[in-house]
N, CA, C and O atoms as CSV, one atom per row, in Angstrom:
chain,resi,resn,atom,element,x,y,z
A,1,UNK,N,N,1.155,-0.971,0.212
A,1,UNK,CA,C,-0.126,-0.021,0.144
A,1,UNK,C,C,0.468,1.045,-0.062
A,1,UNK,O,O,1.525,0.842,0.537
A,2,UNK,N,N,0.545,2.176,-0.546
A,2,UNK,CA,C,1.557,3.693,-0.927
A,2,UNK,C,C,0.608,4.663,-0.268
A,2,UNK,O,O,-0.574,4.929,-0.485
A,3,UNK,N,N,1.222,4.973,0.339
A,3,UNK,CA,C,0.666,6.250,1.210
A,3,UNK,C,C,1.168,7.822,0.703
A,3,UNK,O,O,2.061,7.923,-0.138
A,4,UNK,N,N,0.688,8.703,1.134
A,4,UNK,CA,C,0.935,10.056,0.458
A,4,UNK,C,C,0.788,11.410,1.194
A,4,UNK,O,O,0.116,11.417,2.225
A,5,UNK,N,N,1.240,12.318,0.847
A,5,UNK,CA,C,0.787,13.506,1.677
A,5,UNK,C,C,-0.099,14.411,1.453
A,5,UNK,O,O,-0.128,14.901,0.324
A,6,UNK,N,N,-0.711,14.704,2.109
A,6,UNK,CA,C,-1.721,16.094,1.677
A,6,UNK,C,C,-1.565,16.930,2.596
A,6,UNK,O,O,-1.342,16.878,3.805
A,7,UNK,N,N,-1.756,17.913,1.642
A,7,UNK,CA,C,-1.879,19.385,2.659
A,7,UNK,C,C,-2.816,19.982,2.702
A,7,UNK,O,O,-3.302,20.514,1.703
A,8,UNK,N,N,-3.469,20.073,4.221
A,8,UNK,CA,C,-4.892,20.503,4.712
A,8,UNK,C,C,-4.915,21.982,4.796
A,8,UNK,O,O,-3.800,22.503,4.777
A,9,UNK,N,N,-5.921,22.766,4.883
A,9,UNK,CA,C,-5.997,24.520,4.295
A,9,UNK,C,C,-7.458,24.398,4.164
A,9,UNK,O,O,-8.098,23.677,3.398
A,10,UNK,N,N,-7.955,25.413,5.239
A,10,UNK,CA,C,-9.231,26.736,4.364
A,10,UNK,C,C,-9.476,26.475,3.683
A,10,UNK,O,O,-8.553,26.073,2.974
A,11,UNK,N,N,-10.527,26.397,3.226
A,11,UNK,CA,C,-10.978,27.101,1.893
A,11,UNK,C,C,-11.204,28.639,2.193
A,11,UNK,O,O,-11.823,29.229,1.307
A,12,UNK,N,N,-10.756,29.498,3.441
A,12,UNK,CA,C,-10.799,30.801,3.755
A,12,UNK,C,C,-9.450,31.226,3.047
A,12,UNK,O,O,-9.320,32.402,2.708
A,13,UNK,N,N,-8.294,30.175,2.779
A,13,UNK,CA,C,-6.981,31.137,2.583
A,13,UNK,C,C,-7.907,31.240,0.811
A,13,UNK,O,O,-8.092,32.457,0.833
A,14,UNK,N,N,-8.173,31.045,0.232
A,14,UNK,CA,C,-9.012,31.092,-1.014
A,14,UNK,C,C,-10.376,32.579,-1.118
A,14,UNK,O,O,-11.352,32.836,-0.413
A,15,UNK,N,N,-9.837,33.187,-2.233
A,15,UNK,CA,C,-11.112,34.444,-2.686
A,15,UNK,C,C,-12.224,34.073,-3.294
A,15,UNK,O,O,-12.214,33.264,-4.222
A,16,UNK,N,N,-13.275,34.615,-2.843
A,16,UNK,CA,C,-14.544,33.346,-3.075
A,16,UNK,C,C,-14.354,33.260,-4.804
A,16,UNK,O,O,-14.563,32.142,-5.276
A,17,UNK,N,N,-13.919,34.520,-5.919
A,17,UNK,CA,C,-14.081,34.396,-7.208
A,17,UNK,C,C,-13.243,33.429,-7.107
A,17,UNK,O,O,-13.808,32.697,-7.920
A,18,UNK,N,N,-11.670,32.365,-6.514
A,18,UNK,CA,C,-11.134,31.649,-6.789
A,18,UNK,C,C,-11.848,30.561,-6.557
A,18,UNK,O,O,-11.706,29.725,-7.450
A,19,UNK,N,N,-12.673,30.199,-5.570
A,19,UNK,CA,C,-13.684,29.046,-5.244
A,19,UNK,C,C,-14.652,28.630,-6.023
A,19,UNK,O,O,-15.114,27.519,-6.283
A,20,UNK,N,N,-15.054,30.477,-6.590
A,20,UNK,CA,C,-15.984,29.764,-7.466
A,20,UNK,C,C,-15.584,29.264,-9.223
A,20,UNK,O,O,-16.298,28.529,-9.905
A,21,UNK,N,N,-14.553,29.757,-9.571
A,21,UNK,CA,C,-13.072,29.056,-10.505
A,21,UNK,C,C,-12.908,27.644,-10.016
A,21,UNK,O,O,-12.922,26.633,-10.718
A,22,UNK,N,N,-12.751,27.718,-8.701
A,22,UNK,CA,C,-12.920,26.090,-8.590
A,22,UNK,C,C,-14.352,25.338,-8.963
A,22,UNK,O,O,-14.430,24.169,-9.342
A,23,UNK,N,N,-14.805,25.707,-8.889
A,23,UNK,CA,C,-16.370,24.547,-8.639
A,23,UNK,C,C,-16.607,25.045,-10.141
A,23,UNK,O,O,-16.912,26.178,-9.768
A,24,UNK,N,N,-16.668,25.093,-10.917
A,24,UNK,CA,C,-16.372,25.429,-12.718
A,24,UNK,C,C,-14.686,24.437,-13.290
A,24,UNK,O,O,-14.175,24.493,-14.409
A,25,UNK,N,N,-14.409,23.984,-12.616
A,25,UNK,CA,C,-12.986,23.327,-13.055
A,25,UNK,C,C,-13.519,21.656,-11.913
A,25,UNK,O,O,-12.840,20.642,-12.079
A,26,UNK,N,N,-14.235,21.634,-11.291
A,26,UNK,CA,C,-14.846,20.118,-11.170
A,26,UNK,C,C,-16.051,20.243,-12.148
A,26,UNK,O,O,-16.723,19.227,-12.326
A,27,UNK,N,N,-16.361,21.289,-12.743
A,27,UNK,CA,C,-17.340,20.513,-13.802
A,27,UNK,C,C,-17.514,20.327,-15.108
A,27,UNK,O,O,-18.527,19.933,-15.687
A,28,UNK,N,N,-16.269,20.691,-15.635
A,28,UNK,CA,C,-15.855,20.547,-16.463
A,28,UNK,C,C,-15.607,19.806,-16.928
A,28,UNK,O,O,-15.388,19.181,-15.891
A,29,UNK,N,N,-15.208,18.607,-18.215
A,29,UNK,CA,C,-14.704,18.010,-18.768
A,29,UNK,C,C,-13.262,17.779,-18.831
A,29,UNK,O,O,-12.564,16.898,-18.330
A,30,UNK,N,N,-12.894,19.122,-19.814
A,30,UNK,CA,C,-11.294,18.928,-19.885
A,30,UNK,C,C,-10.864,19.952,-19.103
A,30,UNK,O,O,-10.565,21.023,-19.631
A,31,UNK,N,N,-10.738,19.694,-17.186
A,31,UNK,CA,C,-10.639,21.072,-16.478
A,31,UNK,C,C,-9.360,22.052,-16.789
A,31,UNK,O,O,-8.493,21.585,-17.529
A,32,UNK,N,N,-9.227,23.045,-16.405
A,32,UNK,CA,C,-7.533,23.356,-16.240
A,32,UNK,C,C,-6.778,23.144,-15.484
A,32,UNK,O,O,-5.612,23.527,-15.583
A,33,UNK,N,N,-7.297,22.385,-14.390
A,33,UNK,CA,C,-6.220,22.399,-13.098
A,33,UNK,C,C,-7.610,21.021,-12.697
A,33,UNK,O,O,-8.821,21.227,-12.773
A,34,UNK,N,N,-6.837,19.488,-12.223
A,34,UNK,CA,C,-7.662,18.677,-11.873
A,34,UNK,C,C,-8.326,19.158,-10.248
A,34,UNK,O,O,-7.834,19.712,-9.264
A,35,UNK,N,N,-9.778,18.581,-10.612
A,35,UNK,CA,C,-9.924,18.854,-8.865
A,35,UNK,C,C,-11.260,18.254,-8.795
A,35,UNK,O,O,-12.131,18.007,-9.629
A,36,UNK,N,N,-11.125,18.085,-7.391
A,36,UNK,CA,C,-12.552,17.006,-7.441
A,36,UNK,C,C,-13.145,17.431,-6.013
A,36,UNK,O,O,-12.459,17.561,-4.999
A,37,UNK,N,N,-14.181,17.577,-6.074
A,37,UNK,CA,C,-15.180,18.727,-5.111
A,37,UNK,C,C,-15.913,17.352,-3.513
A,37,UNK,O,O,-16.254,16.170,-3.458
A,38,UNK,N,N,-15.842,18.068,-2.922
A,38,UNK,CA,C,-15.656,17.534,-1.474
A,38,UNK,C,C,-17.099,18.224,-0.847
A,38,UNK,O,O,-17.365,18.851,0.178
A,39,UNK,N,N,-17.940,17.720,-2.133
A,39,UNK,CA,C,-19.084,18.526,-1.659
A,39,UNK,C,C,-19.050,20.337,-1.148
A,39,UNK,O,O,-18.151,21.147,-1.377
A,40,UNK,N,N,-20.438,20.575,-0.358
A,40,UNK,CA,C,-20.034,21.833,-0.090
A,40,UNK,C,C,-18.962,22.548,1.221
A,40,UNK,O,O,-19.043,23.633,1.795
A,41,UNK,N,N,-17.683,21.080,1.412
A,41,UNK,CA,C,-16.971,21.525,1.939
A,41,UNK,C,C,-15.509,22.049,1.599
A,41,UNK,O,O,-14.929,22.818,2.366
A,42,UNK,N,N,-14.926,21.589,0.388
A,42,UNK,CA,C,-14.198,22.046,-0.501
A,42,UNK,C,C,-13.593,21.497,-1.677
A,42,UNK,O,O,-14.111,21.908,-2.715
A,43,UNK,N,N,-12.687,20.722,-1.812
A,43,UNK,CA,C,-11.471,20.765,-2.935
A,43,UNK,C,C,-10.668,19.261,-2.366
A,43,UNK,O,O,-10.472,18.873,-1.214
A,44,UNK,N,N,-10.326,18.649,-3.656
A,44,UNK,CA,C,-8.551,17.916,-3.478
A,44,UNK,C,C,-8.686,18.300,-4.844
A,44,UNK,O,O,-9.609,18.412,-5.651
A,45,UNK,N,N,-7.112,18.507,-4.822
A,45,UNK,CA,C,-6.035,18.840,-5.762
A,45,UNK,C,C,-4.885,18.146,-6.109
A,45,UNK,O,O,-3.863,18.774,-5.830
A,46,UNK,N,N,-4.711,17.092,-6.610
A,46,UNK,CA,C,-3.612,16.331,-6.897
A,46,UNK,C,C,-2.434,17.262,-7.330
A,46,UNK,O,O,-2.888,18.193,-7.995
A,47,UNK,N,N,-0.982,17.338,-7.173
A,47,UNK,CA,C,-0.087,18.302,-7.370
A,47,UNK,C,C,0.978,16.795,-8.508
A,47,UNK,O,O,1.082,15.577,-8.358
A,48,UNK,N,N,1.529,17.759,-9.522
A,48,UNK,CA,C,2.314,17.287,-10.243
A,48,UNK,C,C,3.956,17.866,-10.241
A,48,UNK,O,O,4.073,18.942,-9.654
A,49,UNK,N,N,4.580,17.586,-10.523
A,49,UNK,CA,C,5.429,18.708,-10.345
A,49,UNK,C,C,5.838,19.276,-11.664
A,49,UNK,O,O,6.661,20.189,-11.607
A,50,UNK,N,N,5.237,18.746,-13.343
A,50,UNK,CA,C,5.573,19.848,-14.033
A,50,UNK,C,C,3.870,20.605,-13.686
A,50,UNK,O,O,3.369,19.488,-13.556
A,51,UNK,N,N,3.229,21.109,-13.559
A,51,UNK,CA,C,2.038,21.883,-14.001
A,51,UNK,C,C,1.756,22.748,-14.349
A,51,UNK,O,O,2.339,23.798,-14.079
A,52,UNK,N,N,1.206,22.697,-14.753
A,52,UNK,CA,C,0.777,24.207,-15.747
A,52,UNK,C,C,-0.320,24.746,-15.128
A,52,UNK,O,O,-1.388,24.173,-14.913
A,53,UNK,N,N,0.043,26.087,-14.797
A,53,UNK,CA,C,-0.591,27.000,-13.475
A,53,UNK,C,C,-0.828,28.365,-14.117
A,53,UNK,O,O,-1.510,29.168,-13.480
A,54,UNK,N,N,-0.147,28.858,-15.784
A,54,UNK,CA,C,-0.579,30.002,-16.155
A,54,UNK,C,C,-2.233,30.218,-16.154
A,54,UNK,O,O,-2.628,31.246,-16.704
A,55,UNK,N,N,-3.015,29.514,-15.698
A,55,UNK,CA,C,-4.842,30.164,-16.345
A,55,UNK,C,C,-5.061,30.008,-14.509
A,55,UNK,O,O,-6.220,29.935,-14.100
A,56,UNK,N,N,-4.176,29.976,-13.734
A,56,UNK,CA,C,-4.441,28.902,-12.058
A,56,UNK,C,C,-4.851,30.606,-11.392
A,56,UNK,O,O,-4.163,31.505,-11.876
A,57,UNK,N,N,-5.837,30.996,-10.415
A,57,UNK,CA,C,-5.859,32.541,-10.219
A,57,UNK,C,C,-4.491,32.166,-9.352
A,57,UNK,O,O,-3.868,31.143,-9.067
A,58,UNK,N,N,-4.386,33.627,-9.094
A,58,UNK,CA,C,-3.173,34.052,-8.077
A,58,UNK,C,C,-2.477,33.591,-6.681
A,58,UNK,O,O,-1.319,33.415,-6.303
A,59,UNK,N,N,-3.980,33.468,-6.017
A,59,UNK,CA,C,-4.242,33.168,-4.657
A,59,UNK,C,C,-4.238,31.583,-4.224
A,59,UNK,O,O,-3.979,31.035,-3.153
A,60,UNK,N,N,-4.511,31.236,-5.109
A,60,UNK,CA,C,-4.548,29.129,-5.595
A,60,UNK,C,C,-2.760,29.104,-5.936
A,60,UNK,O,O,-1.930,28.790,-5.083
A,61,UNK,N,N,-2.475,29.445,-7.140
A,61,UNK,CA,C,-1.267,29.065,-7.153
A,61,UNK,C,C,-0.044,29.357,-6.411
A,61,UNK,O,O,0.984,28.793,-6.785
A,62,UNK,N,N,0.005,30.272,-5.269
A,62,UNK,CA,C,0.662,30.341,-4.288
A,62,UNK,C,C,0.667,28.963,-3.048
A,62,UNK,O,O,1.645,28.443,-2.510
A,63,UNK,N,N,-0.593,28.694,-2.899
A,63,UNK,CA,C,-1.017,27.320,-2.252
A,63,UNK,C,C,-0.402,26.150,-2.982
A,63,UNK,O,O,0.031,25.206,-2.321
A,64,UNK,N,N,-0.335,26.146,-4.235
A,64,UNK,CA,C,-0.166,24.840,-5.164
A,64,UNK,C,C,1.841,24.925,-5.218
A,64,UNK,O,O,2.722,24.185,-5.653
A,65,UNK,N,N,1.798,26.288,-4.495
A,65,UNK,CA,C,3.332,26.271,-5.467
A,65,UNK,C,C,4.243,25.858,-3.844
A,65,UNK,O,O,5.051,24.934,-3.754
A,66,UNK,N,N,4.001,26.443,-3.127
A,66,UNK,CA,C,4.599,25.917,-2.056
A,66,UNK,C,C,3.789,24.561,-1.346
A,66,UNK,O,O,4.252,24.123,-0.293
A,67,UNK,N,N,2.780,24.023,-1.848
A,67,UNK,CA,C,2.305,22.525,-1.809
A,67,UNK,C,C,3.622,21.327,-2.210
A,67,UNK,O,O,4.159,20.434,-1.555
A,68,UNK,N,N,3.818,21.915,-3.825
A,68,UNK,CA,C,4.908,21.047,-4.266
A,68,UNK,C,C,5.844,21.478,-3.880
A,68,UNK,O,O,6.334,20.352,-3.796
A,69,UNK,N,N,6.829,22.264,-3.443
A,69,UNK,CA,C,7.621,23.113,-3.051
A,69,UNK,C,C,8.211,22.093,-2.157
A,69,UNK,O,O,9.398,21.799,-2.295
A,70,UNK,N,N,7.073,21.214,-0.747
A,70,UNK,CA,C,7.576,20.848,0.282
A,70,UNK,C,C,7.249,19.541,0.243
A,70,UNK,O,O,7.304,18.697,1.138
A,71,UNK,N,N,6.685,19.398,-1.590
A,71,UNK,CA,C,6.533,17.348,-1.465
A,71,UNK,C,C,5.366,16.498,-1.093
A,71,UNK,O,O,5.358,15.358,-0.630
A,72,UNK,N,N,4.373,17.305,-1.398
A,72,UNK,CA,C,3.056,16.919,-1.550
A,72,UNK,C,C,2.999,16.483,-1.913
A,72,UNK,O,O,3.879,16.231,-2.736
A,73,UNK,N,N,1.638,15.625,-1.788
A,73,UNK,CA,C,1.026,15.391,-3.689
A,73,UNK,C,C,-0.315,15.561,-3.760
A,73,UNK,O,O,-0.836,15.282,-4.840
A,74,UNK,N,N,-1.154,16.035,-2.688
A,74,UNK,CA,C,-2.561,16.677,-2.405
A,74,UNK,C,C,-2.646,17.647,-2.258
A,74,UNK,O,O,-2.092,17.715,-1.161
A,75,UNK,N,N,-2.933,18.654,-2.494
A,75,UNK,CA,C,-3.211,20.043,-1.373
A,75,UNK,C,C,-5.700,19.024,-0.966
A,75,UNK,O,O,-6.532,18.487,-1.698
A,76,UNK,N,N,-5.668,19.197,-0.265
A,76,UNK,CA,C,-6.699,19.320,0.265
A,76,UNK,C,C,-7.649,20.651,0.964
A,76,UNK,O,O,-7.664,20.598,2.193
A,77,UNK,N,N,-8.077,21.291,0.632
A,77,UNK,CA,C,-9.140,22.676,0.846
A,77,UNK,C,C,-10.584,21.912,1.102
A,77,UNK,O,O,-11.282,21.228,0.354
A,78,UNK,N,N,-10.798,22.506,3.102
A,78,UNK,CA,C,-12.029,22.128,3.272
A,78,UNK,C,C,-12.385,24.049,4.505
A,78,UNK,O,O,-11.753,24.936,5.079
A,79,UNK,N,N,-13.914,23.571,4.190
A,79,UNK,CA,C,-14.301,24.666,4.662
A,79,UNK,C,C,-13.824,24.812,6.244
A,79,UNK,O,O,-13.463,25.886,6.726
A,80,UNK,N,N,-13.887,23.431,7.053
A,80,UNK,CA,C,-13.346,23.345,7.912
A,80,UNK,C,C,-11.771,23.391,9.742
A,80,UNK,O,O,-11.556,23.413,10.954
A,81,UNK,N,N,-11.189,23.373,8.116
A,81,UNK,CA,C,-9.859,23.335,8.629
A,81,UNK,C,C,-9.495,24.527,8.762
A,81,UNK,O,O,-10.058,25.567,8.419
A,82,UNK,N,N,-8.201,24.289,9.449
A,82,UNK,CA,C,-7.473,25.616,9.982
A,82,UNK,C,C,-7.079,26.264,8.850
A,82,UNK,O,O,-6.681,25.838,7.766
A,83,UNK,N,N,-7.312,27.740,9.421
A,83,UNK,CA,C,-6.128,28.899,8.603
A,83,UNK,C,C,-5.022,29.108,8.556
A,83,UNK,O,O,-4.370,29.367,9.568
A,84,UNK,N,N,-4.498,29.049,7.329
A,84,UNK,CA,C,-2.976,29.378,7.168
A,84,UNK,C,C,-2.185,30.693,7.022
A,84,UNK,O,O,-1.953,31.429,6.063
A,85,UNK,N,N,-1.791,30.720,8.598
A,85,UNK,CA,C,-1.071,32.113,8.456
A,85,UNK,C,C,-0.096,32.442,7.532
A,85,UNK,O,O,0.303,33.606,7.495
A,86,UNK,N,N,0.562,31.221,6.431
A,86,UNK,CA,C,1.553,31.541,5.474
A,86,UNK,C,C,0.948,32.624,4.689
A,86,UNK,O,O,1.524,33.647,4.319
A,87,UNK,N,N,-0.439,32.251,4.443
A,87,UNK,CA,C,-1.152,32.817,3.075
A,87,UNK,C,C,-2.016,34.259,3.479
A,87,UNK,O,O,-1.988,34.679,4.636
A,88,UNK,N,N,-2.770,34.952,2.411
A,88,UNK,CA,C,-3.481,35.615,3.341
A,88,UNK,C,C,-5.296,34.810,3.030
A,88,UNK,O,O,-5.884,34.079,2.233
A,89,UNK,N,N,-5.496,35.509,4.160
A,89,UNK,CA,C,-7.264,34.767,5.039
A,89,UNK,C,C,-7.983,35.803,4.372
A,89,UNK,O,O,-7.889,37.027,4.462
A,90,UNK,N,N,-8.965,34.824,3.456
A,90,UNK,CA,C,-10.181,36.057,2.597
A,90,UNK,C,C,-11.385,35.600,3.340
A,90,UNK,O,O,-11.454,34.497,3.883
A,91,UNK,N,N,-12.220,36.388,3.341
A,91,UNK,CA,C,-13.788,35.710,4.244
A,91,UNK,C,C,-14.729,35.580,3.251
A,91,UNK,O,O,-15.855,35.161,3.519
């Protein structure tokens, strides 16, 4: 069995516009960023070494860059997770 390293972070660390963009990615067949829904709680995003992030909103890109540079394989955004002080917190 293989174990993976996942970073958990609050959806409050994302702008509302970014959360709306992620909702669109979940529904797209050929999305710009592979995104899985946690229903109304948040998102799961798998990470890869060579990700194309040009179209990804800046607040999300900063989190993904941090996660990749710290060897995480997934980011889990959850509305009940602790807000990270490493990134801006939005209402």
